[in-house]
C-alpha positions in Angstrom: -8.1 -6.5 -29.5 -6.3 -5.8 -33.3 -4.4 -8.9 -32.9 -7.9 -10.9 -31.7 -9.9 -9.6 -34.2 -7.6 -11.0 -37.1 -7.3 -14.3 -35.2 -3.9 -13.9 -34.7 -2.1 -15.2 -30.9 0.9 -13.4 -29.9 1.6 -16.2 -27.5 4.9 -14.7 -25.5 2.8 -11.6 -24.2 5.3 -10.1 -21.3 6.8 -7.3 -19.0 9.6 -7.2 -21.4 7.8 -7.2 -24.6 6.0 -3.8 -24.0 7.6 -0.8 -25.1 6.8 3.2 -24.5 7.4 5.5 -27.3 5.7 8.8 -26.5 4.4 7.9 -24.0 1.9 5.0 -26.2 2.4 1.3 -25.2 3.3 -1.1 -28.1 3.5 -4.5 -28.1 7.0 -6.1 -29.9 8.4 -9.2 -30.2 6.0 -11.4 -32.8 8.5 -13.9 -33.6 6.5 -16.6 -32.1 2.9 -15.7 -33.2 0.3 -17.8 -34.6 -2.5 -16.8 -37.1 -5.5 -18.7 -36.9 -8.2 -19.8 -39.0 -12.2 -20.2 -38.4 -12.4 -21.9 -35.0 -9.5 -23.1 -35.0 -6.5 -23.9 -31.7 -3.1 -23.6 -31.1 -0.9 -26.5 -29.3 2.6 -26.3 -29.2 4.4 -25.1 -26.1 5.6 -22.0 -26.7 6.4 -18.5 -25.1 7.5 -17.8 -21.4 6.8 -20.0 -18.3 5.8 -17.7 -15.9 3.1 -16.0 -18.6 2.0 -19.0 -19.7 -1.5 -19.9 -19.3 -2.6 -23.5 -17.3 -3.7 -24.9 -20.6 -0.9 -23.9 -22.1 1.2 -25.6 -19.1 -1.1 -28.9 -20.0 -0.5 -29.5 -23.6 -3.9 -28.8 -24.1 -4.5 -26.7 -27.0 -5.6 -23.0 -26.9 -7.0 -19.7 -27.9 -6.7 -15.9 -27.6 -7.4 -16.4 -23.8 -3.8 -17.1 -23.6 -2.7 -14.0 -24.0 -5.6 -12.7 -21.4 -3.6 -14.7 -19.4 -0.5 -13.2 -19.8 -1.9 -9.7 -19.5 -3.4 -10.6 -16.3 0.1 -11.6 -14.9 1.5 -8.5 -16.4 -1.1 -5.8 -14.6 -0.9 -8.1 -11.2 3.2 -8.2 -12.1 2.8 -4.2 -11.5 1.0 -3.8 -9.2 3.4 -6.3 -6.5 6.4 -6.3 -8.5 6.5 -9.8 -8.5 4.9 -12.9 -10.5 1.9 -14.6 -9.9 2.6 -17.7 -9.8 6.5 -18.7 -9.0 9.1 -21.5 -8.7 12.7 -22.5 -9.0 12.4 -24.7 -11.7 10.2 -25.2 -15.2 8.3 -27.8 -13.4 7.6 -26.3 -10.3 6.4 -23.1 -12.2 3.9 -25.2 -13.9 3.1 -26.3 -11.3 1.7 -23.3 -9.4 0.4 -21.9 -12.2 -2.0 -24.7 -12.9 -2.6 -25.8 -9.1 -2.0 -23.1 -7.1 -3.9 -20.3 -5.8 -3.9 -16.6 -6.9 -1.7 -15.3 -4.1 -2.8 -12.1 -2.2 -3.6 -9.4 -4.0 -2.5 -5.9 -2.0 -5.5 -4.2 0.1 -4.7 -0.9 -1.8 -6.4 -2.1 -4.9 -9.9 -0.8 -5.9 -12.7 -3.5 -6.2 -13.1 -3.4 -10.0 -9.3 -3.9 -10.1 -8.8 -6.8 -7.9 -12.5 -8.6 -9.5 -10.7 -7.7 -13.1 -7.3 -9.7 -12.1 -9.1 -12.1 -10.8 -11.1 -13.0 -13.4 -7.8 -12.6 -16.3 -6.1 -15.2 -14.6 -8.8 -17.6 -14.0 -7.3 -21.3 -14.3 -10.3 -22.5 -16.2 -10.5 -20.6 -19.7 -14.2 -20.6 -20.3 -14.6 -18.4 -17.2 -11.9 -16.0 -18.4 -12.7 -13.3 -20.9 -11.9 -12.4 -23.9 -10.1 -9.0 -24.8 -13.4 -8.0 -26.2 -14.7 -8.5 -22.8 -11.8 -6.7 -20.7 -13.0 -3.7 -23.0 -16.6 -3.3 -21.6 -14.9 -3.1 -17.9 -15.7 0.3 -16.6 -12.0 1.2 -16.1 -11.0 -0.1 -19.0 -13.6 1.2 -20.9 -12.5 4.5 -19.6 -9.4 4.5 -20.7 -9.8 3.3 -24.2 -12.3 6.4 -25.1 -10.3 8.5 -23.4 -7.2 7.2 -25.5 -9.7 7.4 -28.5 -10.5 11.2 -28.6 -6.7 12.4 -27.3 -5.3 10.5 -30.3 -8.5 10.6 -32.3 -8.3 7.9 -33.6 -11.9 6.4 -33.8 -12.5 4.8 -37.1 -9.6 3.2 -36.7 -10.4 1.4 -33.9 -13.6 0.6 -35.1 -12.1 -1.6 -37.5 -11.1 -3.4 -34.8 -14.0 -3.1 -32.1 -17.2 -1.3 -32.1 -16.2 1.9 -30.7 -19.8 2.7 -30.0 -21.1 0.0 -27.8 -18.1 1.5 -25.8 -19.6 4.7 -25.6 -23.4 3.4 -25.1 -22.1 1.2 -21.9 -19.6 4.5 -20.2 -22.9 6.9 -20.8 -25.5 4.3 -18.9 -23.0 2.9 -16.6 -19.8 4.6 -16.1 -18.8 4.2 -12.1 -17.7 8.7 -12.9 -21.5 9.4 -13.8 -23.0 7.8 -11.0 -21.0 9.0 -8.8 -21.8 12.5 -10.5 -25.5 11.8 -9.5 -25.0 10.7 -6.2 -23.2 14.3 -5.6 -26.6 16.2 -7.3 -29.8 14.3 -5.3 -28.1 13.0 -2.5 -30.2 14.3 0.7 -28.8 12.7 3.6 -32.2 13.7 6.0 -34.1 11.8 3.3 -31.4 8.8 2.3 -32.4 5.1 3.1 -30.8 3.0 5.3 -29.9 1.5 2.3 -28.4 4.1 0.5 -26.5 4.9 3.7 -25.2 1.6 4.1 -24.1 2.0 0.3 -22.0 5.0 1.4 -20.8 3.3 4.6 -19.5 0.6 2.0 -18.3 2.8 -0.5 -16.1 4.9 2.0 -14.9 2.0 3.5 -13.2 0.5 1.3 -11.4 3.9 0.3 -10.0 6.0 3.9 -7.6 4.3 5.9 -8.2 1.6 8.8 -5.8 1.2 11.0 -4.7 0.2 14.7 -4.2 3.1 16.9 -2.9 3.1 20.3 -5.0 3.2 23.5 -2.8 4.5 26.4 0.6 2.4 27.7 0.1 -0.9 26.5 -3.6 -0.5 24.5 -4.4 -0.7 21.0 -8.0 0.7 19.0 -8.4 -2.0 16.3 -9.6 -1.5 12.5 -10.1 2.5 13.2 -10.9 5.4 11.3 -10.3 9.3 11.8 -13.4 11.3 11.8 -11.7 13.7 9.5 -10.9 11.1 6.6 -14.6 10.3 7.0 -15.8 13.3 6.5 -13.0 15.0 4.1 -14.0 11.8 1.8 -17.2 12.9 2.3 -16.6 16.6 1.6 -14.7 15.8 -1.9 -18.3 13.9 -3.1 -20.6 16.4 -1.9 -18.5 19.2 -3.6 -17.4 21.3 -0.1 -20.8 21.2 0.6 -19.7 21.3 4.2 -23.7 21.3 5.9 -24.6 17.7 3.7 -21.2 16.1 4.9 -21.7 17.3 7.9 -25.4 15.6 8.4 -24.3 12.3 6.4 -21.7 11.5 9.1 -23.7 12.7 11.8 -27.0 10.1 10.2 -24.8 7.4 9.9 -23.4 7.4 13.5 -27.0 7.9 14.7 -28.5 4.5 12.2 -25.5 2.8 13.9 -23.1 2.0 10.5 -20.7 3.8 12.3 -19.8 3.6 15.8 -17.5 5.7 18.2 -14.5 3.9 19.4 -14.2 6.0 22.9 -16.9 5.8 25.3 -19.2 8.8 26.2 -18.3 10.2 22.3 -21.2 8.3 20.3 -23.9 10.9 19.9 -22.3 13.7 18.6 -20.0 13.2 15.2 -16.4 14.9 15.4 -13.8 15.1 13.3 -11.3 14.6 16.3 -12.9 11.3 17.5 -11.9 7.8 16.0 -14.7 5.7 14.7 -15.0 2.2 13.6 -17.7 0.8 10.9 -20.3 -1.3 11.5 -18.4 -4.2 9.6 -15.0 -3.9 12.2 -16.6 -4.3 15.4 -16.7 -7.8 17.1 -19.6 -7.5 18.7 -21.9 -7.7 16.0 -22.3 -10.8 14.3 -21.8 -10.7 10.5 -25.9 -11.8 9.7 -26.4 -8.3 11.1 -24.4 -5.9 9.2 -26.3 -5.9 6.2 -29.8 -5.5 6.0 -31.4 -8.0 3.1 -34.2 -6.7 1.5 -37.1 -9.0 0.3 -37.7 -12.3 0.7 -34.5 -15.1 1.3 -34.4 -17.6 -1.1 -34.4 -21.3 -0.9 -32.5 -22.2 2.8 -30.2 -25.0 1.2 -29.0 -22.6 -1.4 -28.6 -19.7 1.0 -26.1 -22.0 3.4 -24.2 -23.3 0.4 -24.0 -19.6 -1.0 -22.5 -18.1 2.3 -20.1 -20.9 3.1 -18.6 -20.8 -1.0 -18.2 -17.4 -0.1 -16.8 -17.7 3.4 -14.2 -19.6 1.4 -13.2 -16.9 -1.2 -12.9 -14.9 1.4 -10.7 -17.0 3.6 -8.8 -18.1 0.3 -8.2 -13.6 -0.2 -7.1 -13.5 3.0 -4.1 -16.4 2.9 -0.6 -15.1 2.2 2.0 -17.4 2.2 5.4 -16.8 4.0 8.6 -18.2 3.6 8.8 -20.6 7.0 12.9 -18.6 6.9 13.6 -19.8 11.1 12.4 -23.4 9.8 15.1 -23.1 6.6 17.6 -22.6 9.3 16.9 -25.2 11.8 16.7 -28.0 8.7 20.5 -26.6 7.7 22.1 -26.6 11.3 20.3 -30.4 11.1 22.2 -31.5 8.0 25.6 -30.0 9.5 24.8 -31.5 12.5 24.1 -35.0 11.2 20.5 -36.6 12.8 18.8 -34.3 14.2 15.8 -34.6 16.5 12.5 -36.4 14.2 14.7 -38.0 11.7 17.5 -37.2 8.7 17.0 -33.8 7.8 15.1 -32.9 10.7 12.1 -31.2 8.9 9.1 -32.2 6.3 9.8 -30.1 2.8 6.0 -29.4 3.0 6.2 -27.3 6.0 8.6 -24.5 4.2 5.4 -22.3 3.5 3.4 -20.5 6.3 0.6 -19.2 5.4 -0.8 -15.5 7.6 -3.8 -13.9 7.3 -4.0 -11.1 6.4 -7.3 -9.2 7.8 -7.4 -6.0 6.2 -7.5 -7.1 2.7 -10.0 -9.5 3.7 -12.5 -6.4 4.9 -11.8 -4.6 2.5 -12.2 -7.3 -0.9 -15.2 -7.9 -3.0 -15.2 -11.3 -1.7 -16.2 -10.4 2.1 -18.9 -7.6 0.5 -20.5 -10.4 -1.0 -20.0 -12.9 2.1 -22.3 -9.8 4.3 -24.7 -9.4 1.9 -25.8 -13.2 1.4 -25.4 -13.1 5.4 -28.0 -10.9 5.8 -30.3 -12.9 3.9 -29.6 -15.7 5.8 -30.7 -13.2 9.2 -34.2 -13.5 7.3 -35.1 -17.1 7.3 -36.8 -18.9 10.8 -35.3 -22.4 11.9 -38.7 -22.9 12.8 -40.2 -22.4 9.0 -38.1 -25.5 8.0 -38.7 -28.8 6.8 -37.0 -31.4 9.3 -34.6 -32.2 6.0 -34.3 -28.3 5.5 
């Protein structure tokens, strides 16, 4: 923020240029930094290829948001221990940065963190946040305020950023405040269906959902232990056993949870296996989330649903090297012409697309998709015009 407030681009932000001194991160190596005047933009292609923004790779003019992109690459690298866009040479790296979708994020990452990384790595610079927008993201805002309080440096930070705006945002919109309000005001006996659905979604995003063995050969798919649900609620309700137990039972009665094993679906038991409504195969997507209010224009609702479904699919794709195919290709080369012509294979088939179902079902995109599907349920085909 200090650099960008003075119209200075670093232009080589990368993990190797971040140093730790007494527990504080320091940004170094300003050898190719550039000071801009007014609304000027830079155009020289400089930096480390893996961390270059798409506009830099294309040879277009760029500004401070190229540094924001590099920051997104670093965060992704810290989470996955690999680069989001890779290649065997600089041309391949540039092509990946410009054209390929962002690789799968870890399923354990919170929706807020996933959303932030996707925004930092938006290929369209106009849709990418500035560093000052990033500072207002709740999880970042809290870290900045904690840093200011720990090092008593409000005046210094005020020179580059409006700390009072951060404090105002933190007071009114921070997640911890919402959680605290729920702890004191939530009443399982009077909670509305919407509130129960919100609880179920939040629990589902944080507890482990796994496949469990059923007999010698069978499997119970996408299940959660009753103990994990109960423990989450115990923490949420400050160890109030009565409230935690009532909330578990209420979610079971409203069919937000269902017992996996037959005959165990009436009374919640921490030793039983349960399945969230989103993870059941016998419920259509448009019946999972209740839509409140009137549905919008049918055409727009449908378009939005298709776009969200596409985003969920893209979120779930995991590209893996087809090592077996490569080995066969090498054998064909050694043995001359293989079946299907010289070389025995097609270079375009080197990657295999796998689907990470669990990551997709816990993603922020899936939550939006389920909500949009609920809006679709509100539409009656008999009320639509012939054109619609």
